[in-house]
N, C-alpha and C positions, 0 to 999 in steps of 0.2 A: 531247500534253502538252508536249513539248520545244519545239514551235513556239510555243505560247502563252507559255512562259517567255521565249523569245527575243524575241517581240514586246514583252513588257512591258519587257525590258531596253533596247529601242530607244527607248522614250519618254523624252524629255529635258525636256519642259515642266514636269512636276511636280517633279522634283528641282531644276531651276534656280530655280523659284519658292521652294522651301524654302531653298535656299542663299541666295537674295537676301534673304529675310526674316531669316535668321540674320545676314547681313552688316549689315543695318539695326540689329538688336539690338546687335551688337558696336559699331558706330559710335555708337549712342546711349549705351552704357555708357562709351565712351571720351571722350564729350563732343564728338565731331566733328559729329554730327547732333543737332539739337534734337528733343525728344520729340514736338513738334507735327507732325513729319513723318507720324505715324500717322494724323492727320486726313486728309491727302492720300491715304494708302494705302487707308484705308477708303472714301473717295469713289470709288476706282477699282475697287471690288470687282466690278462687272459684267464687267470685263475677264477675271476668272478664269473666268467662264462661256464667254467667247469662246475663251480658251486651251484649256479643256477640250474644246470643240467642235472646234477645229482639231486638237487632239491625237487625238481619235477619228477625224476625217476623214482626216488625213494622217499623223499620227505613228505610228500602229500598223502602217502598211504597210512602212516601211523606215526605216533610220537617216536617209536623206536627207529623207524625209517629215517625220520628227521635227524635223530641223534647220530645214526650211521653216516648220513650225508655230511654232517658237521665234522665227524671224526675223519672221514676220508678227505675232506677239503683241507683240514689241518695237516694231515699226513702229506698231502701233495705239496702244500706250502713249505713244510719242513724239509721235504726231500729236494725240492728245487733250490732252496737256500743252501742246503748242504752241497749239492752238486756245483752250484756257482761258486760257493766259498772255497771248495776244494780245487777249483780250476778245471774240473772235468767239462763243465759247460762254459764256453767263452767264445765270443765271436773271433774270427780270424784277425790277426794283427795287421793293420794297414801301415805302410811305411811312413815314417815321419817326414814332414814337408818343411823345409827351411824357408822362412819368409824373410825377404830383404828387398825393400822398395826404396831406391834412391829418391831424394827430394827434388833434385834438379834445380831449376832457377826459381821455384816457387818460394814465396815469403810467408805464406799462411796455408792452412790446410783444413779440410773437412774429412773426417775419418769415420767410417761406419764399420763396426765389428759385430757380426751376428751369427755366432754358433747356435746350433739347435739344441744339442744335448751334451752334458759333460761338465768339465771344469774350465774356467776361464781365469787367467791371470794377466793383468795389465800393469805395467810399471814404466819407469822412466829409463830411457836409453842413455848409456854413457856417450861421451863425445863421439859424434858420428855424422856423416852426410846423409844417412838414411832417414826417411820419415818413420819407418817401422821396421823392426827386425824381431825374429823369434822363431819358435818352433811350434808346429801344429801336428799332433798325433791323432789322426781321425779315428772315429769309431768305425765299425764294420759298415760298409755301404756309403759312408760319407765322403763327399768331395768338397773341396774348398774352391769356391768361385772367387776370382780376384779381378777387380776392375780398377784401373788407374788412368787418370787423365789430368791434364792441367788446363784450367780455365782462367786465362789471364795470369795472375800471380798466385792463384789458389790451386793447390794440389788436392784432388778428390780421390780418395781411396776407399774401396769397399771390399771387405772380406766377409763372405757368408757361406753357410752350409748349403750344399745341394746333394742330391743323390736319391737312391731308392730306399734308404733307411727310413724309419719312422721314429719320431721323438718318443713314442710310447712303446717301442719294441721291447719285449720282455727281457731280452738278453743282448741289448745293443752294446756289444763290445765288452761285456763282462763288468764286474765290479772290482774296486780295489786296485785297478791298474793305473798306469801313468798317462793314459790317453787324455788329451785336452789341448787347449790353446794357451800358449805362453808367449805373450807379445810385449814388446817395449816400444815406446813412442819417443820421438825427438822432443826434448824439453825446450829447445830454442825457437820453436815455431808456434805462433798463436794458432789455436785450432778449435773448431767445433767438433765435439766428440759425441757419437751416438752408438750406444752399446745395447744389444738385446740378447737374451738367452732364454730358450724355451724351458728346459728342465735341467737343473744342476746347481752348481755353486760358482759364484763370481767373487773374485777378490781383486778390487780395482784400486791400486796404489797410485794415486795421481799426484803425489808429492813432487814438486819441481816442475810440473807441466804448466804450460800457459794455456789454460782452458778459457775460452770466451763463452761457450755455451755447452751444456752437458745434458744428455738425455740417456737414462738407463731404464731398462724394463726387463722384468723377469717373470716368466710364467709360474713355475713351481721351483722353489729352492731357496737358498740363502744367498744374499747379496751383501757384501761389505765394500763400502766406498770410503777411501781416505781422500778428502778434498785437498786441492792445492792450497798452499799456505799464503799465496799472494794472488792478487788480481781482483777484478770486479766482474762477476759473471753470474749467470743464471744456471740453475740445475734443477732437473726434474727426474725423480726416481720413483718408479712404479713397480709394485709387486702384486701378484694375484694370490698365490698361496705360499706362505713361507715367512722368512724373517728378513728384514732390511736393517742393516746397521750402517750408520753414517758417522764418521769420525771427523770432527772439525778441529783443525789445528789452532794452537794458541796464536793470537794475532789476527785471525780471520773472524770478522764479525758476521752475524747471520740474522736474516729474517726468514723464519721457517713456517710454512703453511702445511698442516698435517690433515690428511683425509683418511679416515679409517672406516672399514666396514665392520667385520667381526674381527677386530684386532686391538691389541693393547699398544700403548706407546709410552716411552720414557724419554724425557728431554732434560737438559741441564736445569738445575734448580734456580739458577740466577737469571734465567730468561723470563722476560715479562710476557704474560699471556693476555691476549684479547681475542675472545672466541677461539678460532682454530689457528691463530697466528701467534707465534712465539718469536720474541725479538731479544737479541743479546744486548747487554747494557751499553756497549760502545758502538752500536750500529749506525746511529745518526752521525754523519760527517766522517765516517771511517774511510781510510785510504784503501783498505782491502776488505771486501765483503762479498757475500753470496746471498742471492735471493733464491731460496730453496723450497721446492714443493715435493713432499713425500706422501705417497699414497700406498695403502696396503689393504686389499680386500679381506683376506683371512690370514691371521698370523700375528706378527709383532713388529713394531718399529722401535728402534733404539738409536737415539742421537746423543753422541757423547763428545766431550772435549778431551783433547790430549795434547801433551807438551811436545 
């Protein structure tokens, strides 16, 4: 029994991994590292299996074996990062897909955008008869499923990832390339907007859009949402691990409910607080306002005003 306890104490790989993750969390909270670093970490998850195997093979025998397992794991991580960074390892490029969906006779819309991995950019479409237009550059193995129908006067559009790839694939399309979803929406059509991303970075510039209801969710990564400057609407923004940034334009009043797990939060200094609800000074009786709910399990929430 004593020998088993001694053997367990000699293992260094597990504690070092936990310490490393803790350091990453700390640097994220201090603003030294961007939260998008978690996309890279998740892509390296198979190395945890390698580390566990080396620990079982070498680390349980002696303290020197544990040190050797740790050094080998670090060397593998460094080698993989070098190969990916140099471009030697990268998934095959998929052809870009142009997206263009005419609005038809619809006078309002419900739009669902759901990529699994990568970057997502959403903006306002210049004068056009399309509901949505843009370009999608899929990662390796990703297919874009599109569904469009008109229910009465409501256009319903769904764009989502499908395929044999996995959101946690270690080399899903390589890093540092231009693969991602870049879409623009019609600003003249009132719409319900639902956006979800598994792992990656979202930049949602909704300025000029007529949003009646907004739902945004992110598994791991950074989400930045610029809210419309006009309207009366509800918005729900959820994140699991990462950072959520919400920019509220001047002239848009807000009532904000914040729900945090292991997360920090920053809100405008002039918002009145009651429990977990923050209210802007001109919210009561405002012509343009948002009822906003923001939740973050692990990471940080930043809500800012901008001109």
